[in-house]
N, C-alpha and C positions, 0 to 999 in steps of 0.2 A: 504493499499499499504505499502510495507517495505522500510526502507531506501535507500536499494540498488535500489529498482525498481523506486523511485521516479525520475523525469527525472531532470537534473542539469538546473540552471539559465542560461539564455542568459546573456550577458554583460550588455544589456540595462535593463533586469530585475533587476540584480543585482544591478546596479546603482540606479534604482527606490526605491528599496528595503531600500537602505542605505539612499536615499534622506527622504524616509517615517519616518524612525527612527531619523533622525536628525530633521525633522520638529516637529515630537511628543516631542522631548527635548526641541526645540525651542519655542514651544507653551508652555510648563510649564514655562520656563524660563522668557517669555514675559508676561505670567500673573502675574508673581511675581514680574516683575519690575513695571507694571502698578498698582498693589497692594500697592506700595511704597508711590504712590500719591492719588490713589483712593480707599475708603474704601465701602466694598459692590459692588452693582451693578455686580456679578459675571455673571449672564445670559447675560447682555448687552456686557461686556467685551468678553466672548467666542464668541457670535455672530458677533461682531464687528470684532474679528480676523478672523472668517470664512469667513465674506464678503471681506475682504482683501485677504485673500488666493484665494478666487474666483474670485478676481478682479471687485468686486461690489461697488457700491456707497451705502450709507448709509443715512438715515433720522432718527434723534434723537429728540423726542419728549418729552417734560417735562416742568415743572413750573420752573421759575427762581431759582437759587442757589443749584442746585442739581449736579454741576461739570461737566456738558455736555460739555463746553469748555475746561476744564482742562483734561476732559478724551481725548479729540481728540489731544490735545496738547502733552499730556503723550504717546498716542500711536505713534505719529511721532518721539518722542524722543527715544522710545524704540526700533523702527526700523531704527532708524538714517537715516530718510528721510528728505526732505525739507519741512517746515511747513509754510504755507501761510492762512493768515486768512482775510476775507472779512465779515466787519458789514455792513449787508443790512439795507438801511435807505429808505425813501421815495424819497429823492433826488439822489440817487445812479444812475449813468449811466451805460449802457454796456461797453462804453471805460473805466470805472473805474476798471473793471473786467478784460476784455481781452487786454487793452493795447492801445495806440493810437500812430498814427504818428507825429512827431513833424518836423518843418523846420528848419534845421540847416545850418550854414554856412560852406564851407570847406574853412579853411585858407589859404591852399595852392593855392588852385584855384581861390578862390572868388566866385565859385559857390554856390547855396543854394540847397541842397538835402533834401529830405524827410527820416527821420531816426523813424525805428518802436521801440517803447519804450514799453518793456513787461509789462503786468498787474500782479497782484497777480494768476492768474489763472496758471501761469507756475510754478507751484511747485509740489511736489508729492501728500502731503496731504493738500488739499485746504478745510478749514473751512468756510462754508456759514453760518454764524451767523445769527439766525433769519432770514431765507431766504424768510418767507412771508411778511415781511416789505418793500420789494421793490417792484415797480410795474411789471406787466407783460413783459414790453419791457426789463427791466434789468434782470428778471429772464431768458428769452429767451436765454440771453447771455449764460448760461450755457449748453443750449441743445446741440449744437455741441460738446462742450467739452467733456460733459457726455458720448454721444454715439461714436463719430468717434475719439475721443482724439486729436482733432484739432482744430484750431481758424483762422477764416478767416476775415482779415482786410484790407480794401481798395483793395480788389480782391486778396489779397495774403494770402495763407495757411500757417499755422505755426504749426509744429508737437509738441504737449506737452511731456514733460518729462515722462518717464516710472519708475517705477510704477507712476499711477495717480489715485488718488481717490477724490471724492466730498462727504465730510461728513457734511451734514447740520443740522442746529438745528431748533426747532420752539417750540414756547410757545402755549399750546393748551388752556389757559385761556383767554389771553388777545388777543380780536379781533377786537380793534379799531385802524383804520390805517393799516390794514392788506389786503394783497391780496392773497387770496386762490391759490396753485399752480394749474395749469390746469392737468388733467388726464394724458396727454402726458408727462408731465415732471415728475409726480409722478411715472410713470411707468418705469422710467429709475433709480429709486432707487431699489436696489436689496432687501434691509429690510428696514423696520420701527420698530425702536426700542424704546420702552416705557421706560423712567427713572422713578421710583416711589420715594416717600419719604423713608429715611433710617429707620431702626426699632431703636428702642430707644438706644440699646447698641451701634450699628453703629453711632449715631448721637453723643452719648458722646465721643467716639473715634474720630469723625470728629473735635469736638470743642475743646478738649484736645490737639490734633494734631496740628490744625491750629492756635491755639493761643499761641505758642511758637515761639522762635527766631531761630528754626533748619531750615536748606535747606537740602532738599531731592535731590538726584543726581540720575538720571536715567542712568542705564548702556545699551548701545545699545546691543540689541541681534542679530539682522539680519541687513545686509545692503542692498542697493537697488537692486544689482544685485542676492542677494540671495532670497529675496522677488519673482522677476521675474521668478527665477528658480522653486521656489516652487508653483508659480500659473500655470507654465507650468506641473508640476507634478500632480498637482491636476486634470487639463484637462485630462491627460494620464489614470488617475484611471478609469478601466471600470465601466459603470453603466448597470447591468443586465436588460434585457428586463423587466422583472416584476416591477422593479423600475421606468423605463422610463413611464410605462403603468399607473403606480400608480400615479405618478404625473401629468401624463396628464389628467386622471380622477378627480384628486382633483381640478385643474384649471378649468376644464370644467364644474363641477358640481355647481360653482359660478355663471354660465350664467343663467340667468332667462329662455333663451329659450331651454336650453339643456333638453333632456327627463330624464336625470339622477339628475337633480337638486329637490331640496325638495321643499314642498309646501310654506314654509318660504322664500327660496330664490325667488321663483316666485312672491311672494307676496310684499317682502319688497326690493328688489333690482331692479335696473334700470339696470345696467350693471354689468357683472362680469370680471374677470381676462382674459388678453389675452395670447398669446403664450408666451410672456417673463416671465410670472409667472411660466409654466412649465419648461423653461431653468432654472429659478434661483433655483426651487425646487430641480432639480437633481444636478447643480453645487453647491448649499449648503449643500446637502447630501454628495457629494464628498468631500468637505472641511472638513466637521464634522468627517467624517471617517477617512481622511489624518490626523486630529489633534490628533486622537487616535492612530495613528499608524497603522490602518487597511487598507488593499489593497483593499477593496471592501466595498462601503456603502449598508445599509439595509432600509427597510420600515420605522423603527423608526426614521432613520436620516431625514426622508422626513416630517414625523410627528413632530420631534422637530422644525422644521424651518417655518412649513407651515403658523402658524399665523403672522409671521414675513413678511412672503413673499406676503401674501394675503390681510392683513387688509387695505393698503393703495390703493388697486388695485379694490376693489368693491364700487359701487356708489348706496347710499342708495337713496330711493325714499322719497316722503312726507310723506308717510304712515308711513315708517320706523322712521321717524324724530318725528311725532306726537305721536307715541307709545310708543317713547323712546327706540326702539331696535338698538342695536350697530352692527358695523361690526364685532367686536370680537366675539358675540355671534353667528352670522351667519356663520362666517368662522369654529368657534368650532363647529357648527352642521354638516358641511362638512367633517372636518377631521374625526369625530367620525363615 
């Protein structure tokens, strides 16, 4: 098609194209700012940014000392969002997260009234540190917030600020006094990201950097309103029918009862991923395309995030645990 024959863009298309270019530049600046405090973990940072652009929550799994908490705090600073941290412990109560009603006396009238005091859940970026250390009753306090973006206390429903993200951390090796998250709650996390040990060069940089008296200042890249605008942009990016079909096929192939599942899936899995997995595969692919400044995602974008979307949504059976078969290995088979 010649330049003369190419149809002109509408005002909305031109606006979205400019937003795409802005997003690609913001992504580069955001990764650069995060890199001022975080050494390595490039894949984790990229996927964390993609989840935020898609409006999803993230579970970060790694042993202590790998800067999981610092990573979340740095992201909130670079996005100029209100950061809130909840340290999950066995004695934590739901009201410690959502907030509670206090009885106060009105000095003008002398009457006593209940006043709602907001809890740490009323933030933009909420870090649920060591989320599996709190009992199920407390973990469940996050369910409504993560799905409906609201909190109900004493029959009154309160809307959470936007944007809103729950970024949870979990220690994979220490299992004493922990409460595994139920599948219904794990399913609300868009990604599960694994943080690994740094390389020797990265560890030397970390040690040299963190043992000095210098303080690193993070410059905000995006404001809350801009993050919301970019989230809407990601939603408006078209997903080709072939990509939607591919995402659905991958999610369904993890279900033991599906005719397209592999023999290993039928042998080692009790349950597979539900429809949320298909939705997050498409949304994540859109976010990755937008981060690159591309107007349409492709199948490689789906493959790139498939492991992070599916690994926490498949349920291994006893035979898989006995034979040492991992969820990652089974998901890898499906993607291939």
